[in-house]
C-alpha positions in Angstrom: -173.9 -103.4 -42.0 -170.5 -103.4 -42.7 -167.6 -104.0 -39.8 -166.9 -100.7 -39.2 -170.8 -98.9 -38.5 -170.9 -102.5 -36.2 -168.3 -101.4 -34.3 -169.0 -97.9 -34.5 -173.0 -98.8 -33.3 -170.8 -101.1 -30.2 -168.6 -98.9 -29.4 -171.5 -95.9 -29.3 -173.5 -98.2 -27.1 -171.2 -98.4 -24.6 -171.5 -95.0 -23.4 -174.5 -95.5 -22.7 -174.2 -99.3 -21.1 -170.6 -99.6 -20.4 -171.5 -103.7 -20.7 -172.5 -104.1 -24.1 -168.8 -103.5 -26.3 -167.3 -106.1 -23.6 -169.7 -108.8 -23.7 -169.0 -108.7 -27.6 -166.9 -111.5 -29.1 -163.5 -110.8 -31.4 -163.4 -106.9 -29.9 -161.6 -104.6 -32.1 -159.2 -102.0 -30.6 -161.7 -99.1 -31.5 -164.1 -101.1 -29.4 -161.9 -101.8 -26.6 -161.6 -98.0 -26.3 -164.7 -96.8 -26.0 -165.7 -99.6 -24.0 -162.7 -98.4 -21.3 -164.2 -94.5 -21.6 -167.9 -95.4 -20.6 -166.4 -97.3 -18.0 -164.1 -94.6 -16.7 -167.5 -92.8 -17.3 -169.8 -95.0 -15.3 -167.1 -94.7 -12.0 -166.8 -90.9 -12.3 -170.2 -90.8 -12.0 -170.8 -93.3 -9.3 -168.4 -91.0 -7.6 -169.6 -88.1 -8.6 -172.7 -88.4 -7.2 -172.2 -90.0 -4.4 -169.6 -87.8 -2.5 -172.0 -85.0 -3.8 -175.2 -86.8 -1.6 -172.8 -87.7 1.6 -172.0 -84.0 1.8 -175.2 -82.6 1.5 -176.8 -84.9 4.2 -174.7 -83.2 6.9 -174.3 -80.0 5.3 -178.4 -79.6 3.7 -177.9 -76.0 4.6 -175.7 -75.1 1.9 -177.0 -73.2 -1.1 -173.8 -74.1 -3.5 -174.1 -78.4 -3.0 -177.7 -78.4 -3.7 -176.9 -77.3 -7.1 -173.7 -78.5 -8.0 -175.4 -82.2 -8.4 -177.6 -81.4 -11.5 -174.1 -79.4 -12.8 -172.6 -82.8 -12.4 -174.9 -84.1 -14.3 -174.9 -81.8 -16.8 -171.2 -82.2 -17.4 -172.0 -86.1 -17.6 -174.3 -85.7 -20.3 -172.3 -83.9 -22.2 -169.1 -86.4 -21.6 -172.1 -88.9 -22.9 -172.7 -87.3 -25.8 -168.7 -86.4 -26.7 -168.3 -89.9 -26.7 -170.7 -90.9 -28.6 -169.9 -88.7 -31.9 -166.2 -89.7 -31.2 -167.3 -93.4 -31.2 -169.7 -92.7 -34.5 -167.5 -90.5 -36.5 -164.5 -93.2 -36.0 -162.7 -91.8 -33.7 -160.5 -92.6 -30.8 -160.3 -89.0 -28.7 -160.2 -89.2 -25.1 -162.8 -87.7 -22.8 -162.4 -84.5 -21.3 -160.6 -84.7 -17.4 -160.9 -88.2 -17.4 -159.9 -89.5 -20.9 -157.0 -90.6 -19.9 -157.3 -93.5 -17.6 -156.9 -96.8 -18.5 -158.8 -99.6 -17.1 -159.4 -102.1 -19.9 -157.0 -103.5 -22.4 
């Protein structure tokens, strides 16, 4: 497997398990970019689902909040697919909404 293909694979796996790109030696800027996107996506997912759960406990009668969790999950799935497509095509396109956040350099 050529180095470019290996970087694409590692970067794409970062959207499923963000730690994989962080554990590879000699990370390229491409892999680091996608590792950052995967990490930001993971943090966004945890905060969003925690916030929804926190609001659902006292407001369990709210019909709207019951449907918010699946909507957020579908949005996260969209972001994962978008990130994997970006990584496998070899581009460094930021994710919508959360792509501008940089945690790793």
